[in-house]
C-alpha positions as CSV (number, residue, x, y, z in Angstrom):
1,M,-27.9,-52.5,-65.5
2,R,-27.8,-51.6,-69.2
3,S,-24.5,-51.1,-68.8
4,E,-23.2,-53.8,-67.1
5,V,-24.9,-55.8,-69.8
6,S,-22.8,-53.2,-72.6
7,A,-19.8,-53.4,-71.1
8,T,-19.5,-57.8,-70.8
9,S,-20.5,-57.5,-74.2
10,T,-17.8,-54.9,-75.7
11,L,-15.4,-56.8,-73.1
12,F,-16.3,-60.1,-74.8
13,E,-16.3,-58.7,-79.0
14,A,-12.8,-57.1,-77.7
15,N,-11.5,-61.0,-75.8
16,R,-12.5,-62.8,-80.1
17,A,-9.6,-64.5,-82.0
18,R,-8.7,-63.5,-84.6
19,G,-6.4,-64.5,-87.6
20,A,-4.8,-64.3,-90.7
21,V,-2.5,-66.6,-92.8
22,R,-1.4,-65.9,-96.2
23,F,1.6,-67.8,-98.5
24,D,2.7,-69.0,-101.4
25,V,4.5,-71.8,-102.9
26,H,6.4,-72.2,-106.2
27,A,8.6,-75.0,-107.8
28,R,12.5,-75.0,-108.6
29,D,14.3,-76.8,-110.4
30,G,11.8,-79.3,-109.2
31,V,11.3,-78.3,-106.1
32,T,8.9,-76.9,-104.8
33,R,9.9,-73.7,-101.6
34,R,7.3,-71.6,-99.9
35,G,7.5,-68.1,-101.1
36,V,6.3,-65.4,-98.7
37,L,4.7,-65.3,-95.7
38,H,2.4,-63.8,-93.5
39,E,0.4,-64.5,-89.7
40,S,-1.1,-62.2,-87.6
41,G,-3.6,-63.4,-84.7
42,S,-3.5,-66.8,-83.2
43,L,-2.9,-68.7,-86.9
44,R,0.2,-70.8,-87.5
45,V,1.3,-72.5,-90.3
46,R,4.2,-75.0,-90.1
47,F,6.0,-77.2,-92.2
48,P,7.7,-79.9,-90.5
49,S,9.9,-82.0,-92.6
50,P,11.6,-80.8,-96.2
51,E,11.0,-83.8,-99.0
52,D,11.7,-84.0,-102.3
53,Q,9.7,-82.8,-104.2
54,G,6.6,-81.1,-102.6
55,L,6.3,-79.3,-99.8
56,S,3.7,-80.4,-96.1
57,G,2.2,-77.7,-94.1
58,V,0.8,-77.8,-90.9
59,F,-2.2,-75.2,-90.1
60,V,-1.8,-74.6,-85.9
61,N,-4.4,-72.2,-84.0
62,T,-3.0,-71.3,-81.1
63,A,-6.2,-70.0,-79.3
64,G,-7.0,-73.3,-77.5
65,G,-10.4,-73.6,-80.5
66,V,-12.8,-71.0,-82.1
67,A,-15.5,-69.5,-80.1
68,G,-18.6,-66.8,-81.6
69,G,-17.4,-64.3,-83.2
70,D,-14.0,-64.8,-84.0
71,R,-12.6,-64.6,-87.4
72,F,-9.5,-66.5,-89.3
73,D,-8.9,-65.9,-93.1
74,I,-6.3,-68.5,-95.1
75,E,-4.8,-67.1,-98.3
76,I,-2.8,-69.7,-100.7
77,A,-1.5,-69.5,-104.3
78,A,0.3,-72.4,-105.8
79,A,2.3,-71.3,-108.4
80,D,2.9,-73.7,-112.0
81,G,4.7,-76.6,-111.3
82,S,4.4,-76.6,-107.4
83,R,3.3,-79.3,-104.9
84,L,1.3,-77.9,-101.8
85,T,-0.1,-81.3,-99.4
86,L,-2.2,-79.1,-96.3
87,T,-3.5,-80.1,-93.2
88,T,-4.2,-78.8,-88.9
89,A,-1.9,-79.7,-86.2
90,A,-5.4,-81.9,-84.2
91,A,-9.2,-81.7,-85.1
92,E,-10.5,-78.2,-84.8
93,K,-13.0,-78.0,-82.0
94,V,-15.6,-74.3,-82.7
95,Y,-17.1,-73.4,-79.2
96,R,-20.7,-72.6,-77.9
97,T,-21.9,-69.1,-78.7
98,P,-24.6,-66.8,-77.2
99,G,-23.8,-64.6,-79.9
100,A,-22.3,-64.0,-83.3
101,A,-21.5,-67.2,-85.3
102,A,-17.0,-67.8,-86.3
103,Q,-15.9,-66.7,-89.6
104,L,-13.9,-69.2,-91.2
105,N,-12.9,-68.1,-94.8
106,I,-9.8,-70.2,-97.1
107,A,-9.0,-68.6,-100.8
108,L,-6.9,-71.4,-102.9
109,K,-5.6,-70.7,-105.5
110,V,-3.8,-73.0,-107.6
111,G,-1.4,-72.6,-111.3
112,A,-0.8,-74.8,-114.5
113,G,0.6,-78.4,-114.1
114,A,0.3,-77.8,-109.7
115,H,-1.6,-79.7,-107.2
116,L,-2.8,-78.6,-104.1
117,A,-4.1,-81.3,-101.1
118,W,-6.3,-79.8,-98.6
119,L,-6.5,-82.3,-95.6
120,P,-7.4,-80.7,-92.9
121,Q,-8.5,-83.5,-89.6
122,E,-12.0,-82.8,-88.8
123,T,-13.8,-79.6,-87.1
124,I,-15.8,-80.6,-84.2
125,L,-19.0,-78.7,-83.2
126,F,-19.9,-78.4,-79.9
127,D,-23.7,-78.3,-79.1
128,R,-25.0,-74.9,-79.9
129,A,-21.8,-73.6,-82.2
130,R,-22.5,-70.8,-84.6
131,V,-19.9,-70.7,-87.6
132,Q,-19.7,-69.7,-91.1
133,R,-17.5,-71.2,-93.5
134,R,-16.1,-70.1,-97.3
135,F,-14.7,-71.7,-99.8
136,D,-13.4,-69.7,-102.8
137,I,-10.8,-71.6,-104.8
138,D,-9.5,-71.0,-108.6
139,L,-7.8,-73.2,-110.4
140,D,-5.9,-73.0,-113.6
141,E,-7.2,-75.6,-116.1
142,A,-4.4,-77.7,-115.9
143,A,-3.7,-77.7,-112.4
144,S,-4.5,-80.6,-109.9
145,L,-6.8,-80.5,-106.5
146,L,-8.4,-82.7,-103.4
147,L,-9.8,-81.2,-100.9
148,C,-11.9,-83.3,-97.8
149,E,-13.2,-81.9,-94.9
150,I,-15.2,-83.7,-92.3
151,V,-16.8,-81.6,-90.2
152,V,-18.3,-83.5,-86.6
153,F,-21.8,-82.7,-84.5
154,G,-20.9,-83.5,-81.6
155,R,-18.7,-85.9,-79.7
156,T,-20.6,-88.5,-79.6
157,A,-17.7,-90.6,-77.8
158,M,-18.6,-88.9,-75.0
159,G,-22.4,-89.0,-75.1
160,E,-22.7,-85.9,-76.9
161,R,-24.8,-84.4,-79.8
162,M,-25.3,-80.6,-81.6
163,E,-28.8,-80.1,-80.8
164,Q,-29.0,-76.1,-81.6
165,G,-26.9,-74.2,-83.2
166,E,-26.1,-72.7,-86.9
167,F,-23.7,-74.1,-90.1
168,V,-23.1,-73.2,-93.2
169,D,-20.8,-73.6,-95.7
170,R,-20.4,-72.0,-99.2
171,W,-18.1,-73.3,-101.5
172,R,-17.2,-71.8,-104.8
173,L,-14.7,-73.4,-107.2
174,R,-13.7,-71.8,-110.7
175,R,-11.8,-73.7,-113.0
176,G,-10.3,-71.4,-115.9
177,G,-11.9,-68.8,-114.8
178,R,-15.5,-70.2,-115.1
179,L,-17.5,-71.2,-112.4
180,V,-18.1,-75.1,-112.0
181,F,-19.3,-75.9,-108.7
182,A,-21.0,-73.5,-106.7
183,E,-22.8,-75.2,-103.4
184,T,-24.3,-73.5,-99.6
185,V,-25.2,-76.2,-97.3
186,R,-26.9,-74.2,-94.6
187,L,-28.4,-75.9,-91.3
188,D,-29.9,-73.9,-88.1
189,G,-31.8,-74.0,-85.6
190,D,-32.3,-77.6,-84.1
191,I,-30.0,-79.4,-86.2
192,G,-29.4,-82.1,-83.7
193,A,-33.8,-83.0,-84.6
194,K,-33.1,-82.0,-89.3
195,L,-30.0,-84.5,-88.9
196,A,-32.4,-87.2,-87.8
197,W,-33.8,-86.6,-90.9
198,P,-34.0,-89.5,-93.5
199,A,-33.0,-87.1,-96.9
200,V,-30.5,-85.3,-94.3
201,A,-28.7,-88.1,-92.4
202,R,-30.5,-90.3,-90.5
203,G,-29.5,-90.1,-87.5
204,G,-25.9,-89.9,-88.5
205,A,-23.6,-87.4,-86.2
206,A,-20.4,-86.8,-89.6
207,I,-20.3,-85.7,-93.3
208,G,-17.8,-85.1,-95.2
209,T,-17.1,-84.2,-98.4
210,A,-14.1,-85.2,-100.8
211,L,-13.7,-83.2,-104.3
212,I,-11.1,-84.0,-106.9
213,V,-10.4,-82.3,-110.1
214,P,-9.8,-83.5,-112.4
215,G,-12.1,-86.2,-111.7
216,D,-14.3,-88.7,-114.1
217,E,-16.0,-91.8,-114.6
218,A,-13.1,-94.4,-114.2
219,L,-12.2,-92.5,-110.8
220,V,-15.8,-92.7,-109.6
221,E,-15.5,-96.9,-111.0
222,R,-12.3,-98.0,-108.5
223,I,-13.8,-95.4,-105.2
224,R,-17.3,-97.5,-106.0
225,E,-14.8,-101.4,-106.0
226,A,-15.1,-100.3,-102.7
227,S,-18.1,-99.5,-101.5
228,E,-18.3,-103.2,-99.4
229,S,-15.5,-101.9,-96.5
230,F,-17.4,-99.0,-96.2
231,S,-19.5,-98.6,-92.9
232,G,-21.1,-95.6,-94.0
233,E,-22.7,-93.6,-97.1
234,V,-21.0,-93.0,-99.2
235,G,-21.8,-91.0,-102.7
236,I,-19.7,-90.5,-106.2
237,S,-19.7,-88.7,-109.2
238,A,-18.3,-87.0,-111.9
239,W,-18.7,-83.4,-114.0
240,N,-17.7,-80.7,-115.7
241,G,-14.5,-82.9,-115.3
242,F,-14.3,-82.9,-111.5
243,A,-15.4,-85.9,-109.4
244,M,-16.5,-85.8,-105.7
245,A,-17.7,-87.4,-102.3
246,R,-20.2,-87.1,-100.1
247,F,-19.6,-88.8,-96.3
248,C,-22.3,-89.5,-94.3
249,A,-21.8,-91.9,-90.8
250,Q,-22.4,-92.1,-87.3
251,D,-19.2,-91.0,-85.9
252,A,-16.1,-89.4,-87.0
253,A,-14.0,-92.4,-86.5
254,R,-15.7,-94.4,-89.3
255,L,-16.4,-91.9,-91.3
256,R,-12.6,-91.2,-91.6
257,A,-11.8,-94.5,-91.6
258,D,-14.2,-94.4,-95.2
259,M,-13.3,-91.2,-95.9
260,M,-9.2,-93.1,-96.2
261,T,-10.3,-95.8,-98.2
262,V,-11.7,-92.5,-100.9
263,L,-8.1,-90.9,-101.0
264,A,-6.7,-94.3,-101.3
265,R,-9.0,-95.1,-104.5
266,T,-7.4,-91.4,-105.6
267,G,-3.7,-92.1,-104.7
268,A,-3.6,-90.0,-102.3
269,A,-0.6,-89.7,-100.0
270,L,-2.0,-89.2,-96.0
271,P,-0.2,-86.5,-93.8
272,R,0.7,-88.5,-91.4
273,L,-0.8,-86.9,-88.7
274,W,-3.9,-88.6,-90.6
275,L,-2.1,-92.0,-88.9
276,N,-1.0,-91.6,-86.0
């Protein structure tokens, strides 16, 4: 029996998905073009249509979701003066697992005068999912960034909620080589009960973050002017030369609507896939 369990565990590990994407973009005569692209495993990026100035990319996970023990690595460099917008073809689903957590590692580097918009669709965590995500962001002093992430704890539209599991989210932002923001969010064990706490999510099932660089008090005030239209909770503040908006809502649809309102106030153009 023990040998059968060991063999099953070995087979499970061998079937874990691995995916990696690494590429750079550069600007020439005011037009952004893709440089060298490396893809491996089940992760792909596609550039669906040429644009006059900026470039748009769409990530596709051919594994059909993320399971325990999977690992996906993304490394992107936007050279001086380039403009790049990234999203995903669909919401990413992280499935339940009895084993190791999935690993998602994202490294972004943005050069002087370049702009990068990271705008994936939602990440949906199923009950007993386990995932550890890491962002490492390196910005030039003259670079700009819009980074938005939405995490949904269960498919509430189908009556599902995440009760148990693990979610670890580590963000590190450097600007001009100096660390200006560091945060690690950790939710594990009885996540459903923790989300019910007033100081955590007050029963909400969706959370989100928008990181805006550069950001100042003028931007904060423009976003706060739209506060009466928010259907969930939204908080916004600015420090160290950037702004950050936090979101919490009862479901993904409400949070997504609030996020879109905030992005409109920043002047950002949403990917077409967000509008379908």
